[in-house]
Every structure is written in C-alpha cells, then in structure tokens.
PDB file of N, CA, C and O in Angstrom:
ATOM      1  N   MET A   1      -7.705  12.291 -12.114  1.00  0.00           N
ATOM      2  CA  MET A   1      -7.598  12.305 -10.700  1.00  0.00           C
ATOM      3  C   MET A   1      -6.775  11.151 -10.203  1.00  0.00           C
ATOM      4  O   MET A   1      -7.217  10.012 -10.357  1.00  0.00           O
ATOM      5  N   PRO A   2      -5.666  11.340  -9.646  1.00  0.00           N
ATOM      6  CA  PRO A   2      -4.821  10.332  -9.138  1.00  0.00           C
ATOM      7  C   PRO A   2      -5.366   9.356  -8.279  1.00  0.00           C
ATOM      8  O   PRO A   2      -6.182   9.669  -7.412  1.00  0.00           O
ATOM      9  N   LEU A   3      -4.974   8.178  -8.451  1.00  0.00           N
ATOM     10  CA  LEU A   3      -5.370   7.038  -7.486  1.00  0.00           C
ATOM     11  C   LEU A   3      -4.706   7.421  -6.122  1.00  0.00           C
ATOM     12  O   LEU A   3      -3.513   7.721  -6.154  1.00  0.00           O
ATOM     13  N   SER A   4      -5.353   7.437  -4.959  1.00  0.00           N
ATOM     14  CA  SER A   4      -4.674   7.634  -3.534  1.00  0.00           C
ATOM     15  C   SER A   4      -4.229   6.028  -3.254  1.00  0.00           C
ATOM     16  O   SER A   4      -4.997   5.073  -3.140  1.00  0.00           O
ATOM     17  N   THR A   5      -2.749   6.024  -3.179  1.00  0.00           N
ATOM     18  CA  THR A   5      -2.229   4.853  -3.127  1.00  0.00           C
ATOM     19  C   THR A   5      -1.421   4.709  -1.751  1.00  0.00           C
ATOM     20  O   THR A   5      -0.765   5.614  -1.235  1.00  0.00           O
ATOM     21  N   VAL A   6      -1.571   3.506  -1.283  1.00  0.00           N
ATOM     22  CA  VAL A   6      -0.646   3.062   0.084  1.00  0.00           C
ATOM     23  C   VAL A   6       0.274   2.154  -0.588  1.00  0.00           C
ATOM     24  O   VAL A   6      -0.125   1.302  -1.381  1.00  0.00           O
ATOM     25  N   LEU A   7       1.673   2.345  -0.242  1.00  0.00           N
ATOM     26  CA  LEU A   7       2.699   1.491  -0.617  1.00  0.00           C
ATOM     27  C   LEU A   7       3.220   0.717   0.576  1.00  0.00           C
ATOM     28  O   LEU A   7       3.552   1.433   1.520  1.00  0.00           O
ATOM     29  N   VAL A   8       3.366  -0.620   0.744  1.00  0.00           N
ATOM     30  CA  VAL A   8       3.846  -1.360   1.740  1.00  0.00           C
ATOM     31  C   VAL A   8       5.018  -1.999   1.140  1.00  0.00           C
ATOM     32  O   VAL A   8       4.896  -2.938   0.354  1.00  0.00           O
ATOM     33  N   GLU A   9       6.120  -1.528   1.479  1.00  0.00           N
ATOM     34  CA  GLU A   9       7.469  -1.950   1.112  1.00  0.00           C
ATOM     35  C   GLU A   9       8.444  -1.653   1.891  1.00  0.00           C
ATOM     36  O   GLU A   9       8.599  -0.487   2.254  1.00  0.00           O
ATOM     37  N   ASP A  10       9.324  -2.705   2.312  1.00  0.00           N
ATOM     38  CA  ASP A  10      10.381  -2.419   3.288  1.00  0.00           C
ATOM     39  C   ASP A  10      11.729  -2.091   2.723  1.00  0.00           C
ATOM     40  O   ASP A  10      12.662  -1.715   3.432  1.00  0.00           O
ATOM     41  N   SER A  11      11.814  -2.269   1.214  1.00  0.00           N
ATOM     42  CA  SER A  11      13.129  -1.777   0.744  1.00  0.00           C
ATOM     43  C   SER A  11      13.095  -0.424   0.428  1.00  0.00           C
ATOM     44  O   SER A  11      12.101  -0.052  -0.195  1.00  0.00           O
ATOM     45  N   ILE A  12      14.035   0.492   0.740  1.00  0.00           N
ATOM     46  CA  ILE A  12      14.084   1.766   0.431  1.00  0.00           C
ATOM     47  C   ILE A  12      14.446   2.106  -1.020  1.00  0.00           C
ATOM     48  O   ILE A  12      14.052   3.104  -1.622  1.00  0.00           O
ATOM     49  N   THR A  13      15.200   1.205  -1.476  1.00  0.00           N
ATOM     50  CA  THR A  13      15.683   1.262  -2.852  1.00  0.00           C
ATOM     51  C   THR A  13      14.340   1.008  -3.783  1.00  0.00           C
ATOM     52  O   THR A  13      14.054   1.795  -4.686  1.00  0.00           O
ATOM     53  N   ILE A  14      13.651   0.001  -3.525  1.00  0.00           N
ATOM     54  CA  ILE A  14      12.444  -0.388  -4.279  1.00  0.00           C
ATOM     55  C   ILE A  14      11.453   0.958  -4.096  1.00  0.00           C
ATOM     56  O   ILE A  14      10.984   1.528  -5.081  1.00  0.00           O
ATOM     57  N   ARG A  15      11.230   1.329  -2.930  1.00  0.00           N
ATOM     58  CA  ARG A  15      10.252   2.571  -2.589  1.00  0.00           C
ATOM     59  C   ARG A  15      10.718   3.584  -3.544  1.00  0.00           C
ATOM     60  O   ARG A  15       9.912   4.065  -4.341  1.00  0.00           O
ATOM     61  N   GLU A  16      12.005   3.966  -3.532  1.00  0.00           N
ATOM     62  CA  GLU A  16      12.443   5.233  -4.179  1.00  0.00           C
ATOM     63  C   GLU A  16      12.265   5.032  -5.789  1.00  0.00           C
ATOM     64  O   GLU A  16      12.099   6.032  -6.486  1.00  0.00           O
ATOM     65  N   ASN A  17      12.297   3.872  -6.311  1.00  0.00           N
ATOM     66  CA  ASN A  17      11.884   3.738  -7.648  1.00  0.00           C
ATOM     67  C   ASN A  17      10.540   3.365  -7.998  1.00  0.00           C
ATOM     68  O   ASN A  17      10.085   3.554  -9.127  1.00  0.00           O
ATOM     69  N   LEU A  18       9.942   2.878  -7.126  1.00  0.00           N
ATOM     70  CA  LEU A  18       8.520   2.526  -7.364  1.00  0.00           C
ATOM     71  C   LEU A  18       7.523   3.714  -7.289  1.00  0.00           C
ATOM     72  O   LEU A  18       6.619   3.793  -8.121  1.00  0.00           O
ATOM     73  N   ILE A  19       7.650   4.508  -6.446  1.00  0.00           N
ATOM     74  CA  ILE A  19       6.795   5.784  -6.120  1.00  0.00           C
ATOM     75  C   ILE A  19       6.856   6.507  -7.455  1.00  0.00           C
ATOM     76  O   ILE A  19       5.785   6.683  -8.035  1.00  0.00           O
ATOM     77  N   PRO A  20       8.088   6.991  -8.068  1.00  0.00           N
ATOM     78  CA  PRO A  20       7.908   7.630  -9.281  1.00  0.00           C
ATOM     79  C   PRO A  20       7.369   7.053 -10.439  1.00  0.00           C
ATOM     80  O   PRO A  20       6.810   7.715 -11.314  1.00  0.00           O
ATOM     81  N   ALA A  21       7.537   5.720 -10.473  1.00  0.00           N
ATOM     82  CA  ALA A  21       6.842   4.910 -11.574  1.00  0.00           C
ATOM     83  C   ALA A  21       5.315   4.664 -11.392  1.00  0.00           C
ATOM     84  O   ALA A  21       4.584   4.480 -12.365  1.00  0.00           O
ATOM     85  N   LEU A  22       4.865   4.668 -10.116  1.00  0.00           N
ATOM     86  CA  LEU A  22       3.390   4.599  -9.888  1.00  0.00           C
ATOM     87  C   LEU A  22       2.833   5.939 -10.313  1.00  0.00           C
ATOM     88  O   LEU A  22       1.784   6.016 -10.953  1.00  0.00           O
ATOM     89  N   GLU A  23       3.541   6.994  -9.953  1.00  0.00           N
ATOM     90  CA  GLU A  23       3.034   8.458 -10.268  1.00  0.00           C
ATOM     91  C   GLU A  23       2.921   8.519 -11.713  1.00  0.00           C
ATOM     92  O   GLU A  23       1.867   8.905 -12.219  1.00  0.00           O
ATOM     93  N   GLU A  24       3.937   8.165 -12.436  1.00  0.00           N
ATOM     94  CA  GLU A  24       4.078   8.525 -13.823  1.00  0.00           C
ATOM     95  C   GLU A  24       3.213   7.426 -14.738  1.00  0.00           C
ATOM     96  O   GLU A  24       2.537   7.805 -15.695  1.00  0.00           O
ATOM     97  N   LEU A  25       3.293   6.212 -14.396  1.00  0.00           N
ATOM     98  CA  LEU A  25       2.658   5.096 -15.353  1.00  0.00           C
ATOM     99  C   LEU A  25       1.333   4.838 -14.842  1.00  0.00           C
ATOM    100  O   LEU A  25       0.497   4.396 -15.630  1.00  0.00           O
ATOM    101  N   ALA A  26       0.971   5.082 -13.451  1.00  0.00           N
ATOM    102  CA  ALA A  26      -0.453   4.617 -13.102  1.00  0.00           C
ATOM    103  C   ALA A  26      -1.274   5.779 -12.410  1.00  0.00           C
ATOM    104  O   ALA A  26      -2.222   5.535 -11.663  1.00  0.00           O
ATOM    105  N   ASP A  27      -0.843   7.073 -12.712  1.00  0.00           N
ATOM    106  CA  ASP A  27      -1.386   8.245 -12.153  1.00  0.00           C
ATOM    107  C   ASP A  27      -1.859   8.005 -10.758  1.00  0.00           C
ATOM    108  O   ASP A  27      -3.022   8.183 -10.399  1.00  0.00           O
ATOM    109  N   ALA A  28      -0.899   7.597 -10.006  1.00  0.00           N
ATOM    110  CA  ALA A  28      -1.081   7.321  -8.473  1.00  0.00           C
ATOM    111  C   ALA A  28      -0.460   8.255  -7.613  1.00  0.00           C
ATOM    112  O   ALA A  28       0.663   8.664  -7.907  1.00  0.00           O
ATOM    113  N   GLU A  29      -1.077   8.682  -6.510  1.00  0.00           N
ATOM    114  CA  GLU A  29      -0.404   9.608  -5.517  1.00  0.00           C
ATOM    115  C   GLU A  29      -0.264   8.765  -4.459  1.00  0.00           C
ATOM    116  O   GLU A  29      -1.282   8.218  -4.034  1.00  0.00           O
ATOM    117  N   VAL A  30       0.963   8.508  -3.857  1.00  0.00           N
ATOM    118  CA  VAL A  30       1.271   7.842  -2.835  1.00  0.00           C
ATOM    119  C   VAL A  30       0.872   8.639  -1.548  1.00  0.00           C
ATOM    120  O   VAL A  30       1.453   9.687  -1.262  1.00  0.00           O
ATOM    121  N   VAL A  31      -0.101   8.137  -0.801  1.00  0.00           N
ATOM    122  CA  VAL A  31      -0.565   8.922   0.372  1.00  0.00           C
ATOM    123  C   VAL A  31      -0.069   8.356   1.769  1.00  0.00           C
ATOM    124  O   VAL A  31      -0.175   8.956   2.839  1.00  0.00           O
ATOM    125  N   GLY A  32       0.451   7.192   1.595  1.00  0.00           N
ATOM    126  CA  GLY A  32       1.132   6.492   2.789  1.00  0.00           C
ATOM    127  C   GLY A  32       2.089   5.474   2.627  1.00  0.00           C
ATOM    128  O   GLY A  32       1.944   4.716   1.668  1.00  0.00           O
ATOM    129  N   VAL A  33       3.059   5.317   3.404  1.00  0.00           N
ATOM    130  CA  VAL A  33       4.130   4.215   3.077  1.00  0.00           C
ATOM    131  C   VAL A  33       4.181   3.526   4.597  1.00  0.00           C
ATOM    132  O   VAL A  33       4.017   4.126   5.659  1.00  0.00           O
ATOM    133  N   ALA A  34       4.439   2.170   4.421  1.00  0.00           N
ATOM    134  CA  ALA A  34       4.555   1.481   5.603  1.00  0.00           C
ATOM    135  C   ALA A  34       5.843   0.418   5.197  1.00  0.00           C
ATOM    136  O   ALA A  34       6.061   0.009   4.057  1.00  0.00           O
ATOM    137  N   GLU A  35       6.575   0.102   6.327  1.00  0.00           N
ATOM    138  CA  GLU A  35       7.499  -0.904   5.986  1.00  0.00           C
ATOM    139  C   GLU A  35       7.271  -2.282   6.642  1.00  0.00           C
ATOM    140  O   GLU A  35       7.944  -3.266   6.335  1.00  0.00           O
ATOM    141  N   THR A  36       6.249  -2.299   7.593  1.00  0.00           N
ATOM    142  CA  THR A  36       6.097  -3.677   8.246  1.00  0.00           C
ATOM    143  C   THR A  36       4.639  -4.010   8.075  1.00  0.00           C
ATOM    144  O   THR A  36       3.956  -3.088   7.629  1.00  0.00           O
ATOM    145  N   ALA A  37       4.058  -5.082   8.327  1.00  0.00           N
ATOM    146  CA  ALA A  37       2.727  -5.480   8.441  1.00  0.00           C
ATOM    147  C   ALA A  37       1.992  -4.615   9.459  1.00  0.00           C
ATOM    148  O   ALA A  37       0.966  -4.005   9.160  1.00  0.00           O
ATOM    149  N   THR A  38       2.528  -4.580  10.632  1.00  0.00           N
ATOM    150  CA  THR A  38       1.776  -3.784  11.776  1.00  0.00           C
ATOM    151  C   THR A  38       1.672  -2.338  11.374  1.00  0.00           C
ATOM    152  O   THR A  38       0.636  -1.723  11.627  1.00  0.00           O
ATOM    153  N   GLU A  39       2.716  -1.739  10.742  1.00  0.00           N
ATOM    154  CA  GLU A  39       2.559  -0.457  10.346  1.00  0.00           C
ATOM    155  C   GLU A  39       1.601  -0.105   9.262  1.00  0.00           C
ATOM    156  O   GLU A  39       0.987   0.959   9.178  1.00  0.00           O
ATOM    157  N   ALA A  40       1.531  -1.259   8.323  1.00  0.00           N
ATOM    158  CA  ALA A  40       0.552  -1.217   7.260  1.00  0.00           C
ATOM    159  C   ALA A  40      -0.835  -1.262   7.788  1.00  0.00           C
ATOM    160  O   ALA A  40      -1.628  -0.414   7.379  1.00  0.00           O
ATOM    161  N   VAL A  41      -1.206  -2.124   8.620  1.00  0.00           N
ATOM    162  CA  VAL A  41      -2.415  -2.321   9.106  1.00  0.00           C
ATOM    163  C   VAL A  41      -2.936  -1.125   9.918  1.00  0.00           C
ATOM    164  O   VAL A  41      -4.107  -0.749   9.875  1.00  0.00           O
ATOM    165  N   ALA A  42      -1.934  -0.537  10.691  1.00  0.00           N
ATOM    166  CA  ALA A  42      -2.293   0.744  11.381  1.00  0.00           C
ATOM    167  C   ALA A  42      -2.530   1.851  10.294  1.00  0.00           C
ATOM    168  O   ALA A  42      -3.541   2.551  10.346  1.00  0.00           O
ATOM    169  N   LEU A  43      -1.656   1.992   9.382  1.00  0.00           N
ATOM    170  CA  LEU A  43      -2.031   3.046   8.253  1.00  0.00           C
ATOM    171  C   LEU A  43      -3.167   2.951   7.634  1.00  0.00           C
ATOM    172  O   LEU A  43      -3.844   3.973   7.527  1.00  0.00           O
ATOM    173  N   LEU A  44      -3.642   1.702   7.082  1.00  0.00           N
ATOM    174  CA  LEU A  44      -4.897   1.532   6.521  1.00  0.00           C
ATOM    175  C   LEU A  44      -5.964   1.888   7.262  1.00  0.00           C
ATOM    176  O   LEU A  44      -6.881   2.574   6.810  1.00  0.00           O
ATOM    177  N   GLU A  45      -5.912   1.406   8.555  1.00  0.00           N
ATOM    178  CA  GLU A  45      -7.105   1.861   9.582  1.00  0.00           C
ATOM    179  C   GLU A  45      -7.231   3.337   9.739  1.00  0.00           C
ATOM    180  O   GLU A  45      -8.308   3.934   9.748  1.00  0.00           O
ATOM    181  N   ASP A  46      -5.997   3.911   9.869  1.00  0.00           N
ATOM    182  CA  ASP A  46      -5.979   5.322  10.078  1.00  0.00           C
ATOM    183  C   ASP A  46      -6.527   6.165   8.775  1.00  0.00           C
ATOM    184  O   ASP A  46      -7.131   7.230   8.909  1.00  0.00           O
ATOM    185  N   LEU A  47      -6.272   5.619   7.616  1.00  0.00           N
ATOM    186  CA  LEU A  47      -6.669   6.428   6.430  1.00  0.00           C
ATOM    187  C   LEU A  47      -8.160   6.109   6.195  1.00  0.00           C
ATOM    188  O   LEU A  47      -8.844   6.855   5.494  1.00  0.00           O
ATOM    189  N   GLY A  48      -8.611   5.122   6.714  1.00  0.00           N
ATOM    190  CA  GLY A  48     -10.124   4.773   6.565  1.00  0.00           C
ATOM    191  C   GLY A  48     -10.394   4.597   5.053  1.00  0.00           C
ATOM    192  O   GLY A  48      -9.778   3.767   4.385  1.00  0.00           O
ATOM    193  N   ASP A  49     -11.337   5.412   4.546  1.00  0.00           N
ATOM    194  CA  ASP A  49     -11.779   5.233   3.032  1.00  0.00           C
ATOM    195  C   ASP A  49     -10.868   6.292   2.215  1.00  0.00           C
ATOM    196  O   ASP A  49     -11.220   6.573   1.070  1.00  0.00           O
ATOM    197  N   ALA A  50      -9.827   6.827   2.708  1.00  0.00           N
ATOM    198  CA  ALA A  50      -9.107   7.789   2.027  1.00  0.00           C
ATOM    199  C   ALA A  50      -8.054   7.248   0.938  1.00  0.00           C
ATOM    200  O   ALA A  50      -7.308   8.011   0.324  1.00  0.00           O
ATOM    201  N   TRP A  51      -8.070   5.890   0.765  1.00  0.00           N
ATOM    202  CA  TRP A  51      -7.111   5.308  -0.340  1.00  0.00           C
ATOM    203  C   TRP A  51      -8.033   4.492  -1.194  1.00  0.00           C
ATOM    204  O   TRP A  51      -9.120   4.008  -0.878  1.00  0.00           O
ATOM    205  N   GLN A  52      -7.331   4.427  -2.449  1.00  0.00           N
ATOM    206  CA  GLN A  52      -8.131   3.522  -3.559  1.00  0.00           C
ATOM    207  C   GLN A  52      -7.281   2.346  -3.825  1.00  0.00           C
ATOM    208  O   GLN A  52      -7.861   1.320  -4.182  1.00  0.00           O
ATOM    209  N   LEU A  53      -5.940   2.333  -3.701  1.00  0.00           N
ATOM    210  CA  LEU A  53      -5.133   1.363  -4.150  1.00  0.00           C
ATOM    211  C   LEU A  53      -3.953   1.106  -3.104  1.00  0.00           C
ATOM    212  O   LEU A  53      -3.239   2.019  -2.690  1.00  0.00           O
ATOM    213  N   ALA A  54      -3.817  -0.271  -2.707  1.00  0.00           N
ATOM    214  CA  ALA A  54      -2.785  -0.598  -1.943  1.00  0.00           C
ATOM    215  C   ALA A  54      -1.841  -1.596  -2.560  1.00  0.00           C
ATOM    216  O   ALA A  54      -2.258  -2.701  -2.904  1.00  0.00           O
ATOM    217  N   VAL A  55      -0.499  -1.220  -2.721  1.00  0.00           N
ATOM    218  CA  VAL A  55       0.407  -2.053  -3.380  1.00  0.00           C
ATOM    219  C   VAL A  55       1.262  -2.625  -2.212  1.00  0.00           C
ATOM    220  O   VAL A  55       1.904  -1.959  -1.400  1.00  0.00           O
ATOM    221  N   VAL A  56       1.158  -3.967  -2.273  1.00  0.00           N
ATOM    222  CA  VAL A  56       1.784  -4.606  -0.829  1.00  0.00           C
ATOM    223  C   VAL A  56       2.816  -5.736  -1.262  1.00  0.00           C
ATOM    224  O   VAL A  56       2.538  -6.642  -2.048  1.00  0.00           O
ATOM    225  N   ASP A  57       4.069  -5.553  -0.628  1.00  0.00           N
ATOM    226  CA  ASP A  57       5.091  -6.463  -0.809  1.00  0.00           C
ATOM    227  C   ASP A  57       4.737  -7.711   0.058  1.00  0.00           C
ATOM    228  O   ASP A  57       4.349  -7.567   1.218  1.00  0.00           O
ATOM    229  N   LEU A  58       4.878  -8.955  -0.528  1.00  0.00           N
ATOM    230  CA  LEU A  58       4.565 -10.260   0.142  1.00  0.00           C
ATOM    231  C   LEU A  58       5.570 -10.371   1.319  1.00  0.00           C
ATOM    232  O   LEU A  58       5.155 -10.544   2.465  1.00  0.00           O
ATOM    233  N   PHE A  59       6.781 -10.281   1.059  1.00  0.00           N
ATOM    234  CA  PHE A  59       7.744 -10.430   2.171  1.00  0.00           C
ATOM    235  C   PHE A  59       8.296  -9.305   2.706  1.00  0.00           C
ATOM    236  O   PHE A  59       9.105  -8.591   2.113  1.00  0.00           O
ATOM    237  N   LEU A  60       7.839  -9.104   3.927  1.00  0.00           N
ATOM    238  CA  LEU A  60       8.209  -7.791   4.643  1.00  0.00           C
ATOM    239  C   LEU A  60       9.241  -8.195   5.732  1.00  0.00           C
ATOM    240  O   LEU A  60       9.345  -9.342   6.166  1.00  0.00           O
ATOM    241  N   ARG A  61      10.027  -7.085   6.147  1.00  0.00           N
ATOM    242  CA  ARG A  61      10.827  -7.239   7.325  1.00  0.00           C
ATOM    243  C   ARG A  61      10.186  -7.944   8.368  1.00  0.00           C
ATOM    244  O   ARG A  61      10.616  -9.010   8.808  1.00  0.00           O
ATOM    245  N   GLU A  62       9.124  -7.349   8.791  1.00  0.00           N
ATOM    246  CA  GLU A  62       8.249  -7.875   9.741  1.00  0.00           C
ATOM    247  C   GLU A  62       6.915  -8.224   9.441  1.00  0.00           C
ATOM    248  O   GLU A  62       6.137  -7.319   9.139  1.00  0.00           O
ATOM    249  N   GLY A  63       6.501  -9.480   9.480  1.00  0.00           N
ATOM    250  CA  GLY A  63       5.186  -9.674   9.041  1.00  0.00           C
ATOM    251  C   GLY A  63       5.062 -10.191   7.591  1.00  0.00           C
ATOM    252  O   GLY A  63       6.112 -10.401   6.985  1.00  0.00           O
ATOM    253  N   SER A  64       3.916 -10.411   6.993  1.00  0.00           N
ATOM    254  CA  SER A  64       3.657 -10.756   5.756  1.00  0.00           C
ATOM    255  C   SER A  64       2.610  -9.791   4.944  1.00  0.00           C
ATOM    256  O   SER A  64       1.659  -9.283   5.540  1.00  0.00           O
ATOM    257  N   GLY A  65       2.822  -9.586   3.656  1.00  0.00           N
ATOM    258  CA  GLY A  65       1.768  -8.871   2.963  1.00  0.00           C
ATOM    259  C   GLY A  65       0.367  -9.467   3.068  1.00  0.00           C
ATOM    260  O   GLY A  65      -0.670  -8.817   2.938  1.00  0.00           O
ATOM    261  N   LEU A  66       0.450 -10.789   3.319  1.00  0.00           N
ATOM    262  CA  LEU A  66      -0.915 -11.416   3.370  1.00  0.00           C
ATOM    263  C   LEU A  66      -1.515 -10.990   4.565  1.00  0.00           C
ATOM    264  O   LEU A  66      -2.719 -10.760   4.451  1.00  0.00           O
ATOM    265  N   THR A  67      -1.032 -10.819   5.667  1.00  0.00           N
ATOM    266  CA  THR A  67      -1.593 -10.143   6.804  1.00  0.00           C
ATOM    267  C   THR A  67      -2.173  -8.834   6.495  1.00  0.00           C
ATOM    268  O   THR A  67      -3.275  -8.533   6.952  1.00  0.00           O
ATOM    269  N   VAL A  68      -1.460  -7.983   5.700  1.00  0.00           N
ATOM    270  CA  VAL A  68      -1.952  -6.671   5.260  1.00  0.00           C
ATOM    271  C   VAL A  68      -3.207  -6.816   4.488  1.00  0.00           C
ATOM    272  O   VAL A  68      -4.164  -6.080   4.727  1.00  0.00           O
ATOM    273  N   LEU A  69      -3.246  -7.669   3.634  1.00  0.00           N
ATOM    274  CA  LEU A  69      -4.444  -8.027   2.728  1.00  0.00           C
ATOM    275  C   LEU A  69      -5.598  -8.330   3.465  1.00  0.00           C
ATOM    276  O   LEU A  69      -6.669  -7.788   3.188  1.00  0.00           O
ATOM    277  N   ARG A  70      -5.475  -9.225   4.466  1.00  0.00           N
ATOM    278  CA  ARG A  70      -6.502  -9.806   5.348  1.00  0.00           C
ATOM    279  C   ARG A  70      -7.156  -8.722   6.180  1.00  0.00           C
ATOM    280  O   ARG A  70      -8.372  -8.655   6.354  1.00  0.00           O
ATOM    281  N   ALA A  71      -6.166  -7.781   6.741  1.00  0.00           N
ATOM    282  CA  ALA A  71      -6.795  -6.751   7.517  1.00  0.00           C
ATOM    283  C   ALA A  71      -7.635  -5.802   6.590  1.00  0.00           C
ATOM    284  O   ALA A  71      -8.545  -5.165   7.120  1.00  0.00           O
ATOM    285  N   GLY A  72      -7.390  -5.654   5.196  1.00  0.00           N
ATOM    286  CA  GLY A  72      -8.011  -4.797   4.475  1.00  0.00           C
ATOM    287  C   GLY A  72      -9.080  -5.529   3.623  1.00  0.00           C
ATOM    288  O   GLY A  72      -9.409  -5.044   2.541  1.00  0.00           O
ATOM    289  N   GLN A  73      -9.674  -6.763   4.107  1.00  0.00           N
ATOM    290  CA  GLN A  73     -10.605  -7.429   3.208  1.00  0.00           C
ATOM    291  C   GLN A  73     -11.855  -6.902   3.371  1.00  0.00           C
ATOM    292  O   GLN A  73     -12.699  -7.186   2.520  1.00  0.00           O
ATOM    293  N   ASP A  74     -12.177  -6.128   4.369  1.00  0.00           N
ATOM    294  CA  ASP A  74     -13.557  -5.436   4.402  1.00  0.00           C
ATOM    295  C   ASP A  74     -13.542  -3.887   3.783  1.00  0.00           C
ATOM    296  O   ASP A  74     -14.295  -2.999   4.184  1.00  0.00           O
ATOM    297  N   ARG A  75     -12.626  -3.742   2.819  1.00  0.00           N
ATOM    298  CA  ARG A  75     -12.520  -2.590   2.229  1.00  0.00           C
ATOM    299  C   ARG A  75     -13.902  -2.419   1.240  1.00  0.00           C
ATOM    300  O   ARG A  75     -14.690  -3.300   0.893  1.00  0.00           O
ATOM    301  N   ARG A  76     -13.907  -1.059   0.935  1.00  0.00           N
ATOM    302  CA  ARG A  76     -15.118  -0.822   0.067  1.00  0.00           C
ATOM    303  C   ARG A  76     -14.912  -1.263  -1.556  1.00  0.00           C
ATOM    304  O   ARG A  76     -13.778  -1.549  -1.938  1.00  0.00           O
ATOM    305  N   PRO A  77     -15.854  -1.297  -2.325  1.00  0.00           N
ATOM    306  CA  PRO A  77     -15.626  -1.735  -3.752  1.00  0.00           C
ATOM    307  C   PRO A  77     -14.738  -0.929  -4.482  1.00  0.00           C
ATOM    308  O   PRO A  77     -14.215  -1.416  -5.485  1.00  0.00           O
ATOM    309  N   HIS A  78     -14.435   0.427  -4.086  1.00  0.00           N
ATOM    310  CA  HIS A  78     -13.585   1.301  -4.923  1.00  0.00           C
ATOM    311  C   HIS A  78     -12.108   1.236  -4.344  1.00  0.00           C
ATOM    312  O   HIS A  78     -11.274   2.035  -4.771  1.00  0.00           O
ATOM    313  N   MET A  79     -11.765   0.286  -3.365  1.00  0.00           N
ATOM    314  CA  MET A  79     -10.581   0.149  -2.993  1.00  0.00           C
ATOM    315  C   MET A  79     -10.092  -1.276  -3.413  1.00  0.00           C
ATOM    316  O   MET A  79     -10.775  -2.296  -3.318  1.00  0.00           O
ATOM    317  N   TYR A  80      -8.662  -1.196  -3.946  1.00  0.00           N
ATOM    318  CA  TYR A  80      -8.095  -2.498  -4.573  1.00  0.00           C
ATOM    319  C   TYR A  80      -6.803  -2.570  -3.912  1.00  0.00           C
ATOM    320  O   TYR A  80      -6.222  -1.629  -3.371  1.00  0.00           O
ATOM    321  N   SER A  81      -6.355  -3.936  -4.016  1.00  0.00           N
ATOM    322  CA  SER A  81      -4.911  -4.148  -3.377  1.00  0.00           C
ATOM    323  C   SER A  81      -4.235  -5.108  -4.474  1.00  0.00           C
ATOM    324  O   SER A  81      -4.773  -5.966  -5.174  1.00  0.00           O
ATOM    325  N   ALA A  82      -2.975  -4.727  -4.416  1.00  0.00           N
ATOM    326  CA  ALA A  82      -2.116  -5.517  -5.536  1.00  0.00           C
ATOM    327  C   ALA A  82      -1.003  -6.062  -4.651  1.00  0.00           C
ATOM    328  O   ALA A  82      -0.397  -5.298  -3.900  1.00  0.00           O
ATOM    329  N   LEU A  83      -0.728  -7.310  -4.714  1.00  0.00           N
ATOM    330  CA  LEU A  83       0.453  -8.112  -4.075  1.00  0.00           C
ATOM    331  C   LEU A  83       1.622  -8.076  -4.974  1.00  0.00           C
ATOM    332  O   LEU A  83       1.560  -8.506  -6.126  1.00  0.00           O
ATOM    333  N   ILE A  84       2.654  -7.582  -4.473  1.00  0.00           N
ATOM    334  CA  ILE A  84       3.936  -7.682  -5.322  1.00  0.00           C
ATOM    335  C   ILE A  84       5.073  -8.567  -4.765  1.00  0.00           C
ATOM    336  O   ILE A  84       6.124  -8.690  -5.394  1.00  0.00           O
TER     337      ILE A  84
END
C-alpha cells in the first residue's frame, strides 16, 4: 500500500522529478502539493489524518519548511516528516 504523501516544494522542476522518484523508489502516492508555508499548513489541516509522509523543502518562496514542520508537530505516530 503506497504511503500517502504531501510534497511541499516551490520549484516546479524539482516537483516534476521528485514525484515520479517518490512513487517508484518509496512506494509513495502524492496526495497533495503546496508551494508555500501557508499553503502547506492549510493542506495538512485539510487532509487531517489522510497523509502518512510529508516531504518538505526548507527554503520556500514564501515562508520556511520549519513553519510547516511546527504546524504538523501534533501529528499522529504513523505520520512522518522529512525536511529536504
């Protein structure tokens, strides 16, 4: 069963390459994409418990990946975050 994954990345080039890599190498299904910290926080809130992995860019066009991680600090034990 694929990992329901949220990708927070503001570079379209990186997203276009990372999504297929995650699907192939990590058995991940990207269920949401955000380009800014504000969008990412809202997306994680909207998805609730429907995600298992968040791959978060540290340096975003607006905001920081650290803001996103802080917003998800109350996640359940089956939910993981990776800062890239």
